[in-house]
N, C-alpha and C positions, 0 to 999 in steps of 0.2 A: 475275487476282488481286485486282486493285484491287474489283473487282465482288464478288466472293466474301469481301471483309473488309467490305465493306457491308453484304451479308446478313447476315453472321453478327450484325454489330453489332445491328442491327434485330431478329434474333431473339432476343438477349440483353436487350434491354428490353424486346421484348415477354413474354418468360419472366418476368423481374423484375415485370413489372406485375400479370402473372395469378396469380403467386405473393404477391405483398403483398395483392393484390384478395382471392385466395380462401382466405386464411390464417384460420383462426379466432383465433391470436392472433398477429399480424406480428412483433411483438418485435424483436428483431434483424434482421429480416429487410428492413426499409428500407435496410440498410447494402448490400443489393444493387443498389439505386440508385445508391449513391455510387459502387461500383466499375463500374458501366456507363459513368458521366460520365467518371470515372479514365480508362479505356480506349476512350474516344470521341476522345481527342486524338490517339490513335496512327491513329485510319483517317481521320476528320474534319478538315477545319478549324476553328480555334478558335471560331471564331461560332456553327459547327454543335452544336459544345459547349455552347455558351452556350446555345443554344435548347432542347438536351434538358435539361441544368440546368430551366428554366424549366419545361419540360413536367412532367419529373420531381416539382417542387415542385406544381405544380398539381394531377396525379397523386393524390400524398398528400392535400394539401388536399379533394378530392374523395371520396375515400374515408374519410378521418376525419370530414368533414361525415353522409356518410350513416350511420357507426356512432354517433358520441357528439352528431354537431350542432355548431355554433360554442360554441369555449369557449376559454378563454385556454390553456388546456394544447395545444391543437391548434393555435393560432397558434405558440405557442412552440415546438412539434415541428416545424412546418411551416419555422420560421423557422431551427432549429439546423440541420436535414437541408438546407438551402439554402445556409447558410455553408461546410458541410462539404464539400458537391459544388463549391460555388465554389473552395475551397481545394486538393482535390485536382485540379480541371481545373489548377489555375494551375500546381500543383506539376508535374504532368506536362508542362504545358507548358513549363516553364521547363528540365525533365530534357531534353525534347527540343531544346531551344533550345540547350543546352549540349551535346549531342550532335552537333548539325549545326556549331556553331560550332569544335569540338576537329575534327572531319573537316576545314571549309573552312582552318582553322590547319594541320594535318596537310599539307593540298593545296600551302597559301601555303608552309610548308617545302619541301617537294619541290620546287617552283619555284625556289625562291631555292637550294637544293644544287645543282640542276641546273646553275642557272645560274653559280654561283662555279664547279663543276668544269669546265664548257665553257670557262668565261672563264680558268681556270689553264690548259686545254691548249691554246687559243688564247695563251695569253703564254708558255709552254713553246715553243711554236710558232715564235712570233716571235724568242725567244731564241736558240733552233737557226740561224735566220738570220743573226741578229745573229752568232752566230759563226762561220757560214760565211763571212760577208763578212771578219771579222776575218781568217781563215785565208787568204782570198785577197789582201787588201791584207800581212799583216804578213808570213805566211809565205812568201809569193810574194815580196815583196819579198828576203828573207833569202837564199832559194833564189838568185834573180838575181846577188847578192853572191857568193853561194858559189860560184858555178858562174863568175863572171869571174875570181875570186881561183885557182881549179884553172887555167883557161884560161892565166892569167898563169903558173901555175908551169912550167907546159908550156913556155915558149916561154925561159925563165930560166936561169943558171946555176945553179949546186946552193946558194950561200948566197943567190942572192936567191928561188929556188923554196922553199927551206924556208921564209921569212916568209911568204911567200903561202900554205904550205901550214898554218902553224902559225895563219894567221888564218882559214882555211878551217876548220882543226877546231875554231878558238872558236866560228865562226858555225853549225856543225855540231850542237854540244852546244847552245847557245841554241835552236838550233832544235828540237832533239828535247825539251827543256824545255818549248817551248811547244806542241809537239804534245799532249804529255803532258797539259799541264793545260787545253788543249781538249778533250780526247776526255773527261778526266774530268768536266768541266762538262757535255759533253751525257751522258754514261751517268746522271749524278746528278740531271739533269733531265729526262729522258725521260718523257714522259707512261705513265702506264700504267692500266688499265681499274680496277684495284682500287683505286687513288686517287682516281678520280673516281665510284665507285659505292659506297664503305663509306660517306662522309658523306651520302649518299645513303638507304641502306637503314636507319640509326639513329636511334634516339629518336623513331619514328613514334607518335603517339599512340593506342594502341587495337590497333597492327598489330606482331606480331614477324615481322622478315624474317630468313630464312635466307641468306645468300648465298654460292654457291661458285663459284669461279673457276678454270678450268683453269690452273695455272702455267705453262703452255707458251705460253700466250698471248702470239701477237706481232701488235700491230694499229698501223695508222696514225691520224692525227688522224682522219680522216673516218669512218673504220668505229668510234672510239672514242666520237666524238657521236653516232652513230646509236644504238648501244649503249646510251649514256646518257639519250638521249630515248627509246628504247624503255621501259627499265627506270622512267624518270619517266613515262610515258603508265599503262604495267601497274600501278605502284602507286597512283596517282591514280585510275583506274579499279578496284581492290580496293576503295580506302578509301570513295569515292563510292558505289557500285553492291553490293559483294559480302557486307558484312555479317561482313566475317573476319576472323580474331584472329592466322592465321597466315599466311604465305606463303613459298614457296619458290622461288628464281630458281637456276637454272644456265647457266653459259654453259661449253660446251667448243669444242676446234678440234681439227678431224680431224687427226692428224701426218700423213699420207698428202698431202691437198690442200690441206690449209691451211682448209678450210669451218669456218666459225663458226656453231654453235647454241644458242639461244637458248629455254630452256622455263620457265616460269611456271607456278606450281599455288597452290591456295588453299582454307583450309578454310571458306569462305563458301557463300553459298546457292547461288551459280551463277545462270542465267536459265532459265525456262521451254522458252525456245525460242532457236536462232540467230538472231541479229540481221541483217537484211537491207541495214540502213543502217549503216556503219562508224563514221559519225562523224567529226568534224574530225583530233582526234586521231591515230585506228587509220587513217585515211586518208592523214594526212600521213607515217605509219611506213611505211605500205605504197608510198607513193610515193618514202619516202627511200631503201628498201632497192631496190626497182625500178631506182633510179640506181645502186647501188652493184652 
């Protein structure tokens, strides 16, 4: 692929030289040299493009010298095309640099969003742990007192037993209110995969992501984290390597065995062959899912 690109560039440069050198009246054919210099930035490093600009300019000077000899018009013409080539090369390089910075910004955005999502999942997990401790401390104490009141009522006469039952009833109502509040907080703060993934796939520069999640998904923190990291790696690789404009990510759960399946496709260029080395990111995902 890279070799073929270099060969294609060399063929384009030599063809433009042949056309300019053999044309009866070159005229605007000199623009071909400008075009080859501009596209060279996409194939070779910037210093190689600079060398090509110099070679094109020398070629123009030699051809013009053979036709008209040295003249002011020849000097101005070569200088003019030298400036145009430099401008197009720098413009192409600036465009490529901007595209690279956009990809790096999108990757950094992905990392930040993934870290925020996982931090939120961890925070919710810590909050639920705190709530469970509160349940044990507060509700456990109330249940103990309630049990003592009921035990005391069993061994008293009617009037004394009534007072103990009334206090037990008051404790039971308070206990029921505490349980409802606690359950409500746990439900409202329970981490969901959708809440973690939606910020991750939104507003990615140059990539439109369509996310489809099974509404029946029931996942714990560990599996949620694994899927978030996987989607992050998928989108990072898509931005870096695929040249894609759209990506589709689907996560479903089998209602019978609970098995979760993630699939991801995009409209990018793909790879000429399957990679034998997964790289650190994909290898880390493989190890994470093996552990699960």
